[in-house]
N, C-alpha and C positions, 0 to 999 in steps of 0.2 A: 198097806196099799202101795202099790208100785207106781211111781211117777213115770210118765211117758214124755220124751222130748218132742217138741214140735218137729214137723217134717222139714221145715226150713233150716232147723239147727242140727239135723241129723248129720252124722259124720259121712262125708262122701266116700264112696267105695274106692279102694286103692287102685291106682292105674296098673294095668297088667304089665308084668315084667317084660322088658324087651327080649325077644328071643336071642339066645346066645349065638345062633347061626347068623342072624342079621348083623350083630356087632362084629362078628368075625369077618363078614364080607366087607363091611365098611372099613375095618382096619386093613384088610388086604388091598382094597382100592387105594387107600392112603399110601401104603407102602409102595404100591406099584407106581403111583403118581410121582413120589419123590425119587424112585429108582430111575424114572425116565428123565425128570428135570434135573436130577443131581449133577450129571456131567455138564449141563449148560450152566448151572449155578457155580460149579467149581471153575469152569472156564471164564465165566464173567468176573468172578472175584480175582482169579489169578492173572488173567490176561487183560482185564479192563480196569477194575477198581484199583488194584494194587499199582499198576503202572501209572494211572492218573494221580494217585496219592503220592507216589514216589517222585513224579515229575513236579508236582506242586511243592513238595519239600525241597527239591533241588532249586526251584525258582527262588527260594528264600535264602540261598547260600551262594557262595562264590566258588563252588567246586568246579574242577576241570574234568571230573569223571575218572581220573586216574590217581592223582596225588592224594594222600591221606590228610594233607594240610589244607583244610578248608575252614570257613567260619560262617556264622549266621549273619546275614546282612539285612534281614527283614524285607521291607518293600523297596529297597534301593534299586533292585533290578527293574521293577515295574516303573519306578520314577525315571530310570534311565531310558526306558523304551520311548517315552514321550519327549525326551531331550536329545535322542540320537537322530540326527538329520538323515543319515543313511537308512535307518529303519523307517522313518516317516516317508522318505522318498520312495522306498520299495513298496510300502503299503499303498501309496498313491498310484504307482504304476500298476499294481495288482488290481486296484479298483477300476482303472481305465481299461485294463485287459478284460476284466469281467464285463464291463459295459459294451465292449467291442465284440465279444465272442458270444455271450449268452443270447441277447435279442437276435443277432444275426443268425446264429445257429438254429434257434427255434423257428425263425421265420423261413429260413432256407429249407429246413426239413419239412415244414408245412407245405411250402410251394411244390417241392419235389413230390410229396405225398399226393397232392391234388392232381398233379400231372400224371402220376403213375396209377391213380385210381380210375382212370378212364379205360375204356375197353378198346384196345388196339392190338395189333399183331406184334408179338415179341415182348409183351408187357412183363412177363415173368423174367425174361432175360435182363431187361433193363433194371428191374427191381434188384436182382442179384448183383448187377454191376455197380449200382449206386450204393448198395449196402456193403459191398466188399471192403472198402477202406475202413469201415467201422470195426472190422474184426482183425485188422492188421495190428500187431503189438506196437505199443507206443515207441519202444526203442527202435524197432525196424522202421517205423514211419519217420522218426527224427533223423536217423542215419540216411534214409533215402532222400529226404529234403536237404540234408547237408550236402549230399553229392550233387543233387540237382542245382543247388544255388552256390556251388563252389565257384570262386572267382576265376580260377585258372582253367578248370576242365568241366564246369557245370553246364547242363543243358540250357539253363536260363540265359547265361551269357553267350552261349552259342546262338540263340535266337536274337539276342541284342546285337551281336556281331554281324549276323546275317542282314539285319536291318540297317547296318552302317553305324551303330553306336559303339561307345567305348565300354570295356568290361566294368561291371558294377560290383562293389564289395557288398554283396547281399547279406553276408553274415556279420557285418559290422554296422555300427550306428551310422545313419538313422534308419537303415532299411531292415535290420534284423528283427525288429518288433513286428513288422508286417509279415515276414516269413513265418514267425511263430504263430501269429493269428491265422494265417493261411493254412498252416499245418493242422491247427485245431479244427478249423472249419472243414478241412478235407474229410474228416470223419463224421460228417453230419448225417451219414446214412443211418446211424442209430436213432437219431431224432425222427428221421423220415419213416422208419419202420413203426415207431410208436404212433405217429400221427396217421399213418396209413391204416393201422389197425383201428384207430378211433373213427376214422372216416367211414370205414366199412360197417361201423356200428350205428351210424346215423340212420334213423328210420326213413325208408324210401317214401313212405306214405306222406310225410310232411313235405318233402321236396316235390312230389308229384302234385300234391294239393296246391302248393304255391305256384307251380307251373300252370296249372289249370286256371288259377286266379289271375294269370298274366304277369307274374313276377319274373324279372330277368334273372339269368344265372348269377350275376354279381349280387343282386339283392338277396337271393336265396342263400348265397354263401355267407354274406355278412350278417344277415338277420336270423338265419336258421342254423346253418352248419357251424359257423364260428362260435356262437354261444354254446352249442352242444359240445364243442371241442374244448371249451375253456378249462374244465378240470384237468384234461390231459396237458394242455399248454401250461397251466399253472404248475403241474408236477414237473414238467421239463425245466421250467424256469427255476424252481427251487433246487432241483438236483444240479442244474447247470451252474447256479450261483455258488453252491457249496463246492463243486468240483473245480471251478475256475479259480477260486481263492486258494487252492492247494496245489496248483500246477508248479512243478519245478524240474522234473526229469527232462522234458523237452528243452527247457532253457539250458540245462547243463550239456545236453548232447549236441545242441546247435552252437556251442562255444567253439572258437577257433582251434583250441587244443583239446586233447583227450586225456583221460586219466584223472588222478587226484587234483591236478592243477587246473582242471576245467572250471571249478567254482570261482577261482580268482581271475579267470579270463573271460567270464561271461560279460558281454557288452552291457552297457548301462540300460539300454532299451529292454533287455530281457532279464534284468536283475530284479526279479519279483520277490515278494515277501518270503516265500518258502525257500528260495535260493539264498536269501540273506540268513534265514534260520539255519540252513545246511552249512553255510560258511562259518557261522558262529559256533556251531557244534563241532564240526570235523576239521575245519581249517584253523580255527583259533582256540579250540578246546574251552570255550566259554559255556560250559554246560548249564550253569545256573542262569545266565542271561538268556541263553537260547530257550531254556524251559519257560522262562517268563514270556518270551516272544510267542511261544506256542499257546500259552494260556490267553494272551492278548488276542491272538488270531481266533481262538475259540470264542471269546466274547464278541469279537467283531463279526464272526459268522452268525452267532445268535442274533446280533443286532440287525444285520442285513436280512436274515431270514424272517425275523419278526416284522420288519418293514414290508417285505414281500407278502407275507401272510395278511398284513393289515390292508394292503392294496388289493390283494386277491379276494378278500372277503367282500369287496364291493363290486367285483367284476366277474366273479366265477358263478356259473349256474350249476347248482347241485340238484339233480332230480327234477329239473324243470322249474325250480324256484328262482324267481327273479331276485338277484342280490340286493336290489334297492328296496325289496319288501321283506328281506330277511331280518328277523329280530336279532339285535345284538346280544350275544351271550356273555 
């Protein structure tokens, strides 16, 4: 008598074998994926990860970049950063420069965008003229400002002389920092274009409804337009903070002398943190200490950016969600 297994204990049928053609297509897609991302991965490793690792290794040594005689010093370079008065002073000047240029630049760009968003004759021409300084190379802009504010033959002192004043040393302390800030704000057209694009994306229905309800233009701007622009403003603040902390080429080009000696002739007002890093690298050949300075700057940028994100999380409207009602993630 033959025993029969219950249906619940019957061996399940074997899964059908995956077609060979499907496996081949999956493998082909995988190979294609790595073929496309391979160059980026190689570039990221060779041009980003390796330089970062090498710079960190140098920050733990006293190498000058040329001599084979170097030694491991551990964290001495990082300790020296917070004991070097020149380093701390340059970092403080950089922070003041950031506070002077970022809010002013974003606000000026927004004001210009609001004015140029109106319908008037010649609007396109004015947009192009206001945006033009933003596409001028930084070197050309710095040299132009250096000529304008030259003490002997500059246009600025020509105006001062015409008003009966004495020539001013614009490129020396204490005025040189204002020339640098003015030159940075001269290129505010880039911020204007971004704000202008955001303004044109504001729903007209909301503004028209507010107008029908009797809202004034100022009320509509601060209660409707500005909150809708907050993500764009936040983006400009973040990128502006990161960019302002790395400024050094304009400071070098506005120095009284040109060439390699410019870094040692930069006035104190324009001696920013990156200028100090450049001087430690190429004027003093302190590659180890300069590498430590760059890593400290990197951490400083992360700290400031984190603070900006923390503040922005409470003030930025994303997709119409009130930041005061957003759940903390």
